[in-house]
C-alpha positions as CSV (number, residue, x, y, z in Angstrom):
1,M,-12.0,17.4,5.4
2,L,-15.1,16.6,3.4
3,N,-17.1,19.1,5.4
4,V,-14.6,21.8,4.9
5,I,-14.5,21.1,1.0
6,M,-18.2,21.0,0.9
7,T,-18.6,24.2,3.1
8,I,-16.1,26.2,1.0
9,G,-17.2,24.9,-2.3
10,S,-21.0,25.4,-1.8
11,R,-20.7,29.2,-1.9
12,R,-18.8,31.9,-3.9
13,R,-16.5,32.4,-0.8
14,I,-16.4,32.1,2.9
15,D,-14.4,34.2,5.4
16,R,-12.0,32.6,7.8
17,A,-14.1,33.5,11.0
18,K,-17.2,32.1,9.5
19,L,-15.4,28.9,8.6
20,F,-14.0,28.4,12.0
21,A,-17.4,28.8,13.6
22,V,-19.3,26.4,11.5
23,I,-16.9,23.6,11.2
24,P,-17.2,21.6,14.4
25,D,-13.6,20.3,14.6
26,Y,-12.3,23.9,14.4
27,A,-15.0,25.4,16.7
28,H,-14.2,22.8,19.4
29,A,-10.5,23.0,19.2
30,T,-8.7,23.5,22.6
31,S,-7.4,27.1,21.5
32,E,-7.4,29.4,18.6
33,Q,-3.9,28.5,17.8
34,A,-4.9,24.8,17.7
35,A,-7.6,25.6,15.2
36,E,-5.2,27.6,13.0
37,R,-2.7,24.8,13.0
38,M,-5.4,22.2,12.1
39,F,-6.9,24.5,9.3
40,E,-3.3,24.9,7.8
41,R,-2.8,21.1,7.7
42,D,-6.1,20.9,6.0
43,K,-5.3,23.5,3.5
44,A,-2.2,21.7,2.4
45,A,-4.1,18.5,2.1
46,I,-6.8,20.0,0.1
47,L,-4.2,21.4,-2.5
48,E,-2.3,18.0,-2.5
49,L,-5.7,16.4,-3.3
50,G,-6.0,18.5,-6.4
51,L,-8.7,21.0,-5.6
52,P,-7.9,24.5,-6.6
53,L,-8.3,26.2,-3.2
54,V,-7.7,30.0,-3.6
55,T,-7.3,32.5,-0.7
56,D,-8.4,36.1,-1.2
57,R,-8.1,39.2,1.2
58,D,-10.8,41.8,1.6
59,V,-9.8,45.0,-0.3
60,L,-11.0,47.0,2.5
61,D,-9.8,45.0,5.4
62,E,-6.7,43.0,5.0
63,N,-7.5,41.2,8.3
64,T,-10.4,39.4,6.7
65,V,-9.4,36.4,4.7
66,Y,-11.8,34.6,2.3
67,Y,-11.5,31.1,0.9
68,R,-13.1,29.7,-2.3
69,I,-12.6,26.8,-4.6
70,D,-11.8,28.1,-8.0
71,A,-14.6,27.2,-10.5
72,A,-12.6,28.0,-13.6
73,E,-12.3,24.8,-15.8
74,A,-9.2,26.2,-17.8
75,G,-6.1,24.5,-16.6
76,A,-7.8,22.7,-13.8
77,V,-7.9,19.1,-15.2
78,L,-6.6,17.2,-18.2
79,D,-8.5,17.9,-21.4
80,L,-8.7,14.3,-22.8
81,T,-10.5,12.7,-25.6
82,T,-12.3,9.4,-24.9
83,A,-9.7,7.4,-26.6
84,E,-6.9,9.2,-24.4
85,Y,-9.0,8.5,-21.3
86,T,-9.3,5.0,-22.1
87,V,-5.5,4.3,-22.6
88,L,-4.8,6.4,-19.3
89,L,-7.4,4.2,-17.4
90,A,-5.7,1.1,-18.7
91,A,-2.3,2.6,-17.6
92,S,-3.6,3.2,-14.1
93,R,-4.5,-0.5,-14.0
94,A,-0.9,-1.5,-14.8
95,W,-0.2,-1.0,-11.1
96,D,-0.8,-3.3,-8.3
97,D,-2.8,-0.8,-6.0
98,A,-2.2,-2.9,-2.9
99,A,1.7,-2.9,-3.1
100,A,2.5,0.3,-5.0
101,G,1.2,2.8,-2.3
102,G,-0.6,6.1,-2.3
103,A,0.1,7.3,-5.8
104,A,-1.2,4.2,-7.5
105,R,-4.3,4.2,-5.2
106,R,-5.2,7.8,-5.9
107,V,-4.6,8.1,-9.5
108,R,-7.3,5.7,-10.6
109,S,-9.9,7.3,-8.4
110,K,-8.9,10.7,-9.8
111,L,-9.2,9.4,-13.4
112,L,-12.7,8.3,-12.6
113,S,-13.7,11.7,-11.2
114,L,-13.3,13.2,-14.7
115,G,-16.7,11.9,-15.6
116,H,-15.6,10.3,-18.8
117,D,-16.8,6.9,-20.3
118,A,-14.0,4.7,-21.6
119,D,-14.3,3.2,-25.1
120,P,-15.1,-0.4,-24.4
121,D,-13.8,-1.7,-27.7
122,L,-10.5,0.2,-27.2
123,L,-10.2,-0.9,-23.7
124,R,-10.7,-4.4,-24.7
125,R,-7.8,-4.2,-27.4
126,T,-5.5,-2.1,-25.1
127,P,-2.7,-4.4,-23.5
128,R,-3.1,-5.4,-19.9
129,G,0.1,-3.8,-18.5
130,A,2.0,-4.8,-15.4
131,V,4.4,-2.4,-13.7
132,E,6.5,-3.9,-11.0
133,S,4.7,-2.5,-8.1
134,L,6.6,-1.8,-4.8
135,P,5.4,0.1,-1.8
136,V,8.6,2.1,-1.8
137,L,8.0,3.8,-5.0
138,S,5.6,6.5,-4.0
139,P,7.9,8.1,-1.4
140,L,10.8,7.8,-3.8
141,L,9.0,9.5,-6.6
142,E,7.9,12.2,-4.0
143,A,11.5,12.7,-3.2
144,V,12.5,13.3,-6.8
145,T,9.7,15.7,-7.4
146,S,10.1,17.6,-4.1
147,A,13.9,17.6,-4.2
148,R,14.3,16.0,-0.6
149,S,16.3,13.3,0.7
150,V,15.2,9.8,2.0
151,R,16.5,7.2,4.5
152,F,15.9,3.5,3.9
153,T,17.4,0.1,4.8
154,Y,19.0,-1.4,1.7
155,R,20.5,-4.9,1.1
156,G,23.1,-4.8,-1.6
157,T,24.7,-7.7,-3.5
158,H,27.3,-7.8,-0.9
159,G,26.8,-8.0,3.0
160,A,23.9,-7.4,5.3
161,A,21.3,-4.7,5.2
162,A,22.4,-1.3,6.1
163,E,20.9,2.3,6.5
164,R,21.3,4.5,3.4
165,F,20.8,8.5,3.3
166,V,20.1,9.3,-0.3
167,E,19.1,12.3,-2.5
168,P,17.3,10.7,-5.4
169,W,17.8,12.3,-8.7
170,V,15.7,9.7,-10.8
171,V,13.5,6.9,-10.2
172,G,13.1,4.9,-13.4
173,V,12.8,1.5,-15.1
174,H,15.5,-0.7,-16.8
175,D,14.6,-4.0,-18.3
176,G,11.4,-4.3,-16.3
177,H,12.9,-3.3,-12.8
178,W,12.8,0.0,-11.0
179,Y,16.0,1.5,-10.0
180,V,16.8,4.7,-7.9
181,H,20.0,6.8,-8.9
182,G,21.0,9.7,-6.8
183,W,23.5,11.1,-4.3
184,D,24.6,8.9,-1.5
185,R,25.3,11.4,1.4
186,D,27.2,9.0,3.6
187,R,29.5,8.1,0.8
188,A,29.4,11.4,-0.9
189,A,29.2,9.9,-4.3
190,P,26.4,9.0,-6.7
191,R,25.0,5.4,-6.2
192,L,22.4,3.3,-7.9
193,F,20.0,1.3,-6.0
194,R,17.6,-1.4,-7.1
195,A,14.2,-0.7,-5.6
196,S,13.3,-4.3,-4.9
197,R,16.3,-4.5,-2.6
198,I,14.9,-1.7,-0.4
199,E,13.9,-3.4,2.9
200,S,12.1,-0.5,4.8
201,F,9.6,2.2,3.9
202,P,11.5,5.4,2.8
203,T,11.3,8.3,5.2
204,E,11.6,11.8,4.2
205,G,14.6,13.7,5.3
206,P,15.9,17.3,4.9
207,P,16.0,19.1,1.4
208,A,18.5,17.9,-1.1
209,T,21.9,19.8,-1.2
210,A,23.7,18.1,-4.1
211,S,23.4,19.3,-7.5
212,R,21.2,17.0,-9.8
213,P,22.8,16.2,-13.2
214,E,21.1,17.9,-16.2
215,Q,20.6,14.5,-17.8
216,T,20.5,10.9,-16.0
217,D,20.0,8.0,-18.2
218,L,19.6,4.6,-16.2
219,A,20.7,2.5,-19.1
220,T,24.1,4.5,-19.3
221,V,24.7,4.3,-15.6
222,L,24.0,0.3,-15.6
223,A,26.2,-0.2,-18.7
224,A,29.1,1.7,-17.1
225,M,29.0,-0.7,-14.1
226,H,29.6,-3.6,-16.4
227,D,32.0,-1.9,-18.9
228,S,35.3,-3.2,-19.9
229,D,38.4,-2.2,-22.0
230,D,38.1,-5.3,-23.7
231,R,35.4,-4.7,-26.4
232,D,34.8,-6.3,-29.8
233,R,32.3,-7.5,-32.3
234,A,31.4,-11.2,-31.5
235,V,30.7,-13.4,-34.4
236,V,28.3,-16.4,-33.6
237,R,26.7,-19.4,-35.3
238,A,23.1,-20.0,-34.0
239,A,20.2,-22.5,-34.8
240,P,17.6,-20.9,-37.2
241,F,14.8,-18.9,-35.4
242,K,16.8,-19.1,-32.1
243,A,18.8,-16.7,-30.0
244,L,16.1,-14.2,-30.9
245,A,17.5,-11.3,-28.6
246,L,20.9,-11.5,-30.1
247,R,19.3,-11.4,-33.8
248,D,17.5,-8.4,-32.7
249,R,20.7,-6.7,-31.5
250,S,22.6,-7.6,-34.7
251,G,19.6,-7.1,-37.2
252,A,20.3,-10.5,-38.5
253,A,17.4,-12.4,-40.3
254,M,15.6,-15.0,-38.3
255,D,17.0,-18.1,-40.1
256,A,20.5,-16.6,-40.5
257,E,23.0,-19.3,-39.2
258,R,26.0,-17.0,-38.8
259,F,26.0,-13.2,-37.7
260,T,28.0,-10.6,-36.0
261,L,26.9,-8.7,-32.8
262,P,27.4,-5.0,-32.3
263,V,30.5,-3.9,-30.4
264,L,30.2,-5.1,-26.8
265,P,32.2,-5.1,-23.6
266,R,33.5,-8.7,-23.1
267,P,31.4,-9.3,-19.8
268,A,28.2,-8.3,-21.6
269,A,29.0,-10.5,-24.7
270,R,29.7,-13.4,-22.4
271,R,26.5,-13.0,-20.5
272,L,24.4,-12.7,-23.6
273,A,26.0,-15.8,-25.2
274,L,25.6,-17.9,-22.1
275,A,21.9,-17.0,-21.8
276,N,21.5,-18.5,-25.3
277,I,24.1,-21.1,-25.3
278,R,21.7,-24.0,-25.9
279,W,21.2,-22.5,-29.4
280,L,24.6,-21.0,-30.4
281,E,28.3,-21.2,-30.7
282,L,30.5,-18.3,-30.3
283,L,33.2,-18.2,-33.2
284,E,35.2,-15.1,-32.5
285,P,37.2,-13.5,-31.0
286,S,39.0,-16.6,-30.1
287,P,40.1,-15.6,-26.3
288,W,36.4,-15.1,-25.6
289,R,35.5,-18.5,-27.0
290,T,38.2,-20.1,-24.9
291,E,36.9,-18.2,-21.9
292,L,33.3,-19.4,-22.6
293,A,34.4,-23.0,-22.8
294,E,36.1,-22.7,-19.3
295,V,33.0,-21.1,-17.7
296,L,30.7,-24.1,-19.1
297,T,33.2,-26.6,-18.0
298,A,33.3,-25.0,-14.6
299,I,29.4,-24.9,-14.5
300,A,29.2,-28.7,-15.4
301,A,31.8,-29.5,-12.8
302,A,30.0,-27.7,-10.0
303,H,26.8,-29.5,-10.8
304,S,28.3,-33.0,-11.1
305,G,27.2,-35.4,-8.3
306,A,25.2,-34.6,-5.2
307,A,25.2,-31.1,-3.7
308,D,26.0,-30.3,0.0
309,T,22.4,-29.9,1.4
310,G,23.7,-29.5,4.9
311,A,24.8,-25.9,4.1
312,V,21.2,-25.0,3.4
313,A,19.9,-26.5,6.5
314,A,22.7,-24.7,8.6
315,A,21.9,-21.3,7.0
316,T,19.9,-18.6,8.7
317,V,16.4,-18.0,7.4
318,R,16.2,-14.2,6.4
319,P,12.9,-12.7,7.6
320,E,10.8,-11.3,4.8
321,P,10.9,-7.4,4.6
322,R,7.4,-6.3,5.9
323,I,6.9,-3.0,4.4
324,R,3.2,-1.9,5.1
325,T,1.5,0.9,3.6
326,T,-1.9,1.9,4.9
327,P,-4.4,4.3,3.0
328,T,-3.9,7.8,4.2
329,G,-6.6,10.2,4.7
330,N,-6.2,11.8,1.4
331,D,-6.5,8.4,-0.3
332,T,-9.8,7.8,1.4
333,L,-11.0,11.4,0.5
334,S,-9.9,11.1,-3.1
335,R,-11.8,7.8,-3.2
336,L,-15.0,9.5,-1.6
337,I,-15.0,12.5,-4.0
338,S,-14.5,10.3,-7.0
339,E,-17.4,8.0,-5.9
340,A,-19.6,11.1,-5.6
341,S,-18.5,12.6,-8.9
342,Y,-18.7,9.2,-10.8
343,V,-22.4,8.7,-9.7
344,M,-23.5,12.4,-10.1
345,S,-22.1,12.5,-13.7
346,R,-24.3,9.4,-14.5
347,G,-27.5,10.0,-12.6
348,E,-27.3,6.6,-11.0
349,V,-25.1,3.5,-11.1
350,D,-25.4,-0.1,-10.3
351,L,-23.6,-0.8,-6.9
352,A,-21.5,-3.7,-8.5
353,E,-20.4,-1.5,-11.5
354,L,-19.3,1.2,-9.1
355,S,-17.5,-1.3,-6.9
356,A,-15.7,-2.8,-10.1
357,A,-14.9,0.7,-11.4
358,L,-13.2,1.8,-8.1
359,G,-11.6,-1.5,-7.3
360,V,-13.2,-1.6,-3.9
361,S,-15.5,-4.2,-2.2
362,E,-19.1,-3.5,-2.1
363,K,-19.0,-3.5,1.7
364,Q,-16.3,-0.8,1.4
365,L,-18.4,1.2,-1.1
366,I,-21.4,1.2,1.4
367,T,-19.3,2.3,4.2
368,D,-18.1,5.3,1.9
369,L,-21.7,6.1,1.1
370,Q,-22.5,6.2,4.8
371,V,-19.7,8.8,5.3
372,L,-21.0,10.8,2.4
373,F,-24.5,10.7,4.0
374,V,-23.5,12.6,7.1
375,C,-21.2,15.2,5.4
376,G,-22.0,18.4,3.7
377,D,-22.3,22.1,4.0
378,M,-21.9,22.9,7.6
379,G,-22.8,26.6,7.2
380,T,-26.6,26.1,6.5
381,G,-27.8,23.1,8.6
382,W,-28.7,19.5,8.1
383,E,-31.0,20.1,5.1
384,D,-27.8,20.8,3.0
385,L,-26.1,17.4,3.9
386,I,-25.2,15.1,0.9
387,E,-27.9,12.7,0.1
388,A,-26.7,9.2,-0.7
389,E,-28.9,6.2,-1.5
390,W,-27.9,2.6,-2.3
391,E,-31.0,0.5,-1.6
392,H,-31.8,-2.1,-4.1
393,G,-28.4,-2.2,-5.6
394,T,-28.5,1.3,-7.3
395,V,-26.5,4.1,-6.0
396,R,-27.7,7.9,-6.2
397,V,-25.8,10.9,-4.9
398,R,-27.4,14.2,-4.7
399,N,-26.5,17.7,-3.1
400,A,-22.7,17.3,-3.5
401,E,-22.2,19.6,-6.5
402,P,-18.8,20.9,-5.1
403,L,-17.5,17.3,-5.5
404,R,-18.2,17.3,-9.1
405,R,-14.9,19.2,-9.8
406,A,-12.5,16.7,-11.3
407,L,-9.5,16.3,-9.1
408,R,-6.2,17.6,-10.6
409,L,-3.3,14.9,-10.7
410,S,0.0,15.7,-8.7
411,A,3.3,15.5,-10.2
412,V,3.8,12.0,-8.5
413,E,0.6,10.8,-9.8
414,I,1.4,11.9,-13.3
415,T,4.7,10.0,-13.1
416,A,2.8,6.9,-12.0
417,L,0.6,7.1,-15.1
418,L,3.7,7.7,-17.4
419,A,5.3,4.4,-16.1
420,G,1.9,2.8,-16.7
421,L,1.9,4.1,-20.4
422,A,5.4,2.8,-20.9
423,A,4.3,-0.6,-19.8
424,L,1.4,-0.6,-22.3
425,E,3.5,1.0,-25.2
426,P,5.4,-2.1,-26.4
427,S,2.2,-3.8,-27.5
428,A,0.0,-0.6,-28.1
429,G,0.1,-1.4,-31.9
430,E,-2.6,0.9,-33.7
431,A,-3.1,2.7,-30.3
432,E,0.4,3.9,-30.2
433,S,-0.6,7.3,-31.3
434,I,-3.2,7.6,-28.6
435,V,-0.6,6.6,-26.1
436,A,1.7,9.3,-27.4
437,S,-0.9,12.1,-27.4
438,A,-1.9,10.9,-23.7
439,R,1.7,11.2,-22.8
440,R,2.0,14.6,-24.2
441,K,-0.9,15.9,-22.3
442,L,0.3,14.5,-19.1
443,L,3.6,16.1,-19.6
444,A,2.1,19.4,-20.6
445,G,-0.1,19.3,-17.3
446,A,2.9,18.6,-15.0
447,T,3.7,22.2,-14.8
448,S,0.1,23.2,-13.7
449,T,-0.3,20.4,-11.1
450,D,0.6,20.0,-7.5
451,A,-0.3,23.7,-6.7
452,S,1.4,23.1,-3.2
453,A,4.9,22.7,-4.8
454,A,6.9,25.9,-5.0
455,Q,8.8,24.6,-8.0
456,P,7.0,22.0,-10.1
457,P,9.3,19.4,-11.8
458,T,10.1,20.1,-15.5
459,R,8.9,17.9,-18.1
460,T,12.5,16.5,-18.6
461,E,12.6,15.4,-15.0
462,L,9.2,13.7,-15.3
463,A,10.2,12.0,-18.5
464,E,13.4,10.8,-16.8
465,A,11.4,9.5,-13.6
466,A,9.2,7.4,-15.9
467,A,11.9,6.6,-18.4
468,V,12.2,2.9,-19.8
469,D,15.2,2.1,-21.9
470,E,14.6,1.7,-25.7
471,M,15.4,-2.1,-25.9
472,A,13.0,-2.9,-23.0
473,S,10.1,-0.5,-23.9
474,R,9.7,-1.8,-27.6
475,T,9.5,-5.0,-29.3
476,A,11.9,-5.6,-32.1
477,D,10.9,-4.2,-35.6
478,R,9.9,-7.6,-36.8
479,A,7.1,-7.6,-34.3
480,E,5.3,-4.6,-35.8
481,T,3.7,-6.7,-38.4
482,V,2.7,-9.4,-36.0
483,L,1.3,-6.7,-33.6
484,S,-0.9,-5.0,-36.3
485,A,-2.3,-8.3,-37.3
486,V,-3.1,-9.2,-33.7
487,H,-5.0,-5.9,-33.2
488,R,-6.9,-6.5,-36.4
489,A,-7.9,-9.9,-35.2
490,L,-9.0,-8.5,-31.8
491,Q,-11.2,-6.1,-33.5
492,T,-13.0,-9.1,-35.3
493,E,-15.8,-11.1,-34.1
494,A,-14.6,-14.6,-32.6
495,D,-16.5,-16.6,-35.3
496,D,-15.0,-14.5,-38.2
497,E,-12.4,-16.3,-40.2
498,N,-10.3,-12.9,-39.9
499,A,-10.1,-13.4,-36.2
500,H,-7.7,-16.3,-36.7
501,L,-3.9,-16.1,-37.4
502,T,-1.4,-18.8,-38.4
503,I,1.9,-18.2,-36.9
504,R,5.4,-19.6,-36.6
505,Y,6.5,-19.7,-32.9
506,S,9.8,-20.2,-31.4
507,S,9.7,-21.6,-27.9
508,T,12.7,-21.5,-25.6
509,D,12.1,-25.0,-24.2
510,R,12.7,-27.1,-27.4
511,A,14.4,-27.1,-30.7
512,G,13.0,-25.8,-33.9
513,T,9.7,-24.0,-34.3
514,S,6.0,-24.8,-34.2
515,V,3.3,-23.6,-36.7
516,R,-0.1,-22.9,-34.8
517,R,-3.5,-21.5,-35.9
518,I,-4.6,-19.2,-33.0
519,R,-7.5,-16.7,-32.1
520,P,-6.2,-13.8,-30.1
521,V,-7.9,-13.1,-26.9
522,R,-6.0,-10.2,-25.4
523,I,-2.4,-8.6,-25.0
524,E,-0.8,-8.5,-21.7
525,T,2.5,-6.9,-20.5
526,D,4.7,-8.1,-17.6
527,G,7.7,-5.7,-17.0
528,A,9.7,-5.6,-20.2
529,R,7.8,-8.6,-21.7
530,S,4.7,-8.6,-24.1
531,Y,2.4,-11.7,-24.2
532,L,-0.5,-12.7,-26.3
533,L,-3.3,-14.9,-24.7
534,A,-4.8,-16.8,-27.5
535,H,-6.8,-20.0,-28.3
536,C,-4.6,-22.4,-29.9
537,E,-6.2,-25.1,-32.3
538,L,-3.2,-27.5,-32.0
539,A,-3.4,-27.4,-28.1
540,E,-7.2,-27.3,-28.2
541,A,-6.8,-24.8,-25.2
542,E,-5.8,-21.2,-24.4
543,R,-2.0,-20.7,-24.5
544,R,0.2,-17.6,-23.7
545,F,2.7,-16.7,-26.4
546,R,5.5,-14.2,-26.0
547,L,5.1,-11.7,-28.9
548,D,8.8,-11.5,-29.7
549,R,9.0,-15.1,-30.2
550,I,6.2,-15.1,-33.0
551,V,8.8,-15.0,-35.7
552,E,6.5,-14.8,-38.8
553,L,2.9,-14.9,-39.9
554,L,2.1,-17.6,-42.4
555,P,-0.7,-17.9,-45.1
556,T,-4.1,-19.1,-43.9
557,G,-4.3,-22.9,-44.5
558,T,-0.6,-23.6,-43.7
559,E,-0.5,-27.0,-42.0
560,Q,0.1,-27.0,-38.3
561,E,3.0,-28.7,-36.7
562,R,4.6,-29.1,-33.3
563,A,8.1,-28.2,-32.4
564,E,10.9,-30.9,-32.7
565,A,11.4,-32.8,-29.5
566,G,15.0,-32.5,-29.8
567,D,18.0,-34.8,-28.6
568,G,18.8,-32.9,-25.4
569,P,17.0,-32.9,-21.9
570,R,13.5,-32.0,-21.9
571,L,13.0,-28.6,-20.5
572,E,9.2,-27.8,-21.2
573,G,6.9,-26.8,-18.4
574,R,7.9,-26.1,-14.6
575,E,9.7,-28.1,-12.0
576,A,7.4,-30.3,-10.0
577,G,8.4,-28.7,-6.7
578,D,10.8,-26.7,-4.9
579,V,14.2,-25.8,-6.3
580,W,17.0,-24.7,-3.9
581,L,19.9,-22.4,-5.4
582,R,23.2,-21.5,-3.9
583,L,23.9,-17.9,-5.0
584,D,27.2,-15.9,-4.7
585,P,26.8,-12.1,-4.7
586,P,26.9,-11.4,-8.5
587,G,24.1,-14.2,-8.9
588,R,21.5,-12.7,-6.5
589,W,19.5,-11.4,-9.4
590,V,18.3,-14.8,-10.2
591,A,16.4,-15.1,-6.8
592,E,14.8,-11.7,-7.5
593,S,13.8,-12.6,-11.1
594,F,12.1,-15.8,-10.1
595,A,10.6,-14.3,-7.0
596,A,12.2,-16.6,-4.4
597,A,9.8,-18.0,-1.8
598,E,12.5,-18.1,0.9
599,L,16.0,-16.8,1.3
600,R,18.7,-18.0,3.7
601,D,22.0,-16.3,4.6
602,G,25.1,-18.5,4.7
603,Q,28.6,-17.9,5.3
604,D,31.1,-15.7,3.3
605,G,28.2,-13.7,1.7
606,V,26.5,-16.8,0.2
607,T,22.8,-16.8,-0.1
608,F,20.4,-19.8,-0.5
609,A,17.1,-19.4,-2.3
610,R,14.1,-21.4,-2.5
611,L,12.0,-21.3,-5.7
612,D,8.5,-22.6,-6.0
613,R,7.8,-24.5,-9.3
614,P,10.0,-22.2,-11.6
615,V,9.9,-22.4,-15.3
616,R,12.4,-25.1,-16.2
617,A,14.0,-23.6,-19.3
618,A,14.2,-20.0,-18.0
619,L,15.9,-21.2,-14.8
620,V,18.5,-23.3,-16.8
621,D,19.3,-20.3,-18.9
622,A,19.7,-18.1,-15.9
623,V,21.9,-20.5,-14.2
624,L,24.2,-20.6,-17.2
625,E,24.0,-16.7,-17.7
626,S,25.3,-16.2,-14.1
627,S,28.7,-17.6,-15.3
628,G,29.0,-19.9,-12.3
629,A,27.6,-17.5,-9.6
630,V,24.6,-19.8,-9.2
631,E,24.5,-23.4,-8.4
632,V,21.3,-25.6,-8.3
633,V,21.4,-27.6,-4.8
634,S,18.3,-29.6,-5.4
635,P,16.7,-31.5,-7.1
636,R,19.4,-33.8,-8.4
637,E,17.6,-34.1,-11.7
638,L,17.8,-30.5,-12.6
639,R,21.5,-30.6,-11.5
640,D,22.0,-33.4,-14.1
641,T,20.2,-31.4,-16.7
642,I,22.5,-28.4,-16.3
643,V,25.6,-30.8,-16.4
644,T,24.2,-32.1,-19.7
645,V,23.6,-28.7,-21.1
646,A,26.9,-27.2,-20.1
647,Q,28.9,-30.2,-21.4
648,V,27.2,-30.2,-24.8
649,A,27.8,-26.4,-25.2
650,G,31.3,-26.9,-23.8
651,V,32.2,-29.4,-26.3
652,R,31.0,-27.1,-29.1
653,H,33.5,-24.4,-27.9
654,T,36.5,-26.7,-27.5
655,Q,36.3,-28.2,-30.9
656,A,38.4,-26.7,-33.6
C-alpha cells in the first residue's frame, strides 16, 4: 500500500497499465482479474485513509485510466490555528487508544500529520479529558455514518446475553456513559442499549431500512424510560453546602437550608433524594416522604445481621467478555505516513520525542522506520526508495514527499474528536472559545471528509453522534468563577503568590466544609466529572478536588480548617479489601459504575459483584440510591454502616 501511494504520489499521474507493471504485488498476481480486485480494495483503503486519490480518463482513449493524488490544498485538510490544533490534540488524548479501537488509534496519528506544533502553555492548561473508551464504539459509529445495521451480543438488566440485530440511529454520551439508540430489527421497535453491556465486537450487516428520526435526544429517551404520571415539586431541607447536585437543579444558594426542586417524576425525585439522603430531609409531598421512609426502613432491615454468603459461593462465575481489537492495515499505514510527515516537517526529531508524540514504543518506531526504508516509488528503481535514519537517537526521513500530505479525517474520526472535545469542555474555562471554534471547523469539514462515502452524514447527525446532555457536559454556573481563577493560577509560576487559591470545599465523606490553601497543578475530566489536582497546604501533599464541590473562593489569608468529624459513621477513604454486592436487575448499574472486578450469576436474575477497594462514601450513597435493589453481602462492617445511615435518615422522615 505504501508503495502504491508513493508511486502514484511521486508523479503528476500514472496510467493503470504502468502501475500494474511496476507494483510487484499486482505484477505477480495469479491473474489479471486478481490484480484488478486487489487494486480496487487498495483504492478504497487509500480513500478511507484520507488521501485524495483521483481517477482520470484519457480524453483521446477512454480505455486508458490515469491515477493521481490531488495536490490541491483547498478543502483537503482542516485549516487550524495553533490554539485549535492544541485543543484537538488534547481531545484525541481523551480516548484510551488500546480500548477504543481504530478511530481512536488513527485520529491522533492524522492530527500529527498536519505538521503543526502545539502551544505548550495552552496544552498544559487544557484539561486532561477521559472518554469512556470501549472497543465496540468504532464499529457502532461507522454503522451510524454509513447507515448500516450491526449484530452484537448484549446483556440487558434482565436475563442472559442475547444476540441483537440493530440499525443504530445515534451513538452518544449521557451522564458519562455511551449509549446506542436505534431500530431493533428482531423486535421491530426502537431500543436503547448501553454500550458497556455489549459483549461482542459488532459485525456489519446489510444497509439500514427503517427511517431515522429527524432528531434523537438521548436525555429525552432515557427520561421517558423513568417517567411517571405522579409528578410534583419536592421541598427539601438540607445541610448547608451539601446536596450540591440538588442545589444546582433548583438554583438554591449553597447555604440555603430549605429549597424546592423543579417538577420531577416521583421515581426520579426519590432516586435523587436517596443519593443525597445523608444530608437532607424530604418535606413535601407527604406521600413521597412516607415512601422514602419505607424504603430506608427496608434497606436497614435487609442489612441487619449477617448476610447469606453461601449464595455467593454457589453462584456461577461469569466469564469476562473478551472483545479484542487488533490494528488494521490502515491503522498501521496511517501511523507510518504520520511518522514520515512529522519528521519531514521538522527536519529531524529525537527518537524519544517521536515515540512520545505517536504514543508507540521506541522498538515499534524503529520497526516502522525499517518498513519506510524499503518502500518508495516502484516506477524508477531502488534510488527512489524512502531514506530513513535513526542512528544515535535522531530520526531523519527523506525522499518521501508524497507522504507530507496531511491525511483527511473521516466522519467517524471527526465524531471521535467531537466526543473528546465534549469531555474537555466542562473545564475548558478560558479555552472554551477555542474549543467552540475547533468544533465548528470539525463539523464544517464533515461534509468534505470520507470521500468513499456516497452520502456523508449531516452536521446534525454528527452533532447527535457526539452529543452530551447539558447537565453532564457543563459544571454549574457557580463553578465558572472557580474555573476562571484556576486557569489564571495555572498560567502563573509556581512560586508566585497568585498561583495559590484559598477554597471552601464540601466533601461527600464528612459533614461540613473545609478551608484549604491550594496550588493548582492541572485539570482532569473523567466521564461527566471534572477534577482539580492541586498541592494542598493543609494536607501537605497533592490532593484531587472535584470542581463542582469547590463551593466558593475565599480571600487570601483566610485561616485553614478541616471539615467536621461528624457524629455518624466514618466514610472517608476506600474499603480495605473486597466488597461483595447482591444486585437485583434494577441495581446492576452499580457494578458498572464501580468497575466490578468479578461478576457471578445467581438464581432468579440475581447478580453478585465483587468490587476492589471501592470509595466508601460513594458506595454507601449508591446502595441507598438503588432503593433496595443492591445489598452489601460483605464485609459486615460496611453492612452495619448502611444500617446506621438508613436508620438515621429513616427516623428523620418518620418524625412529624
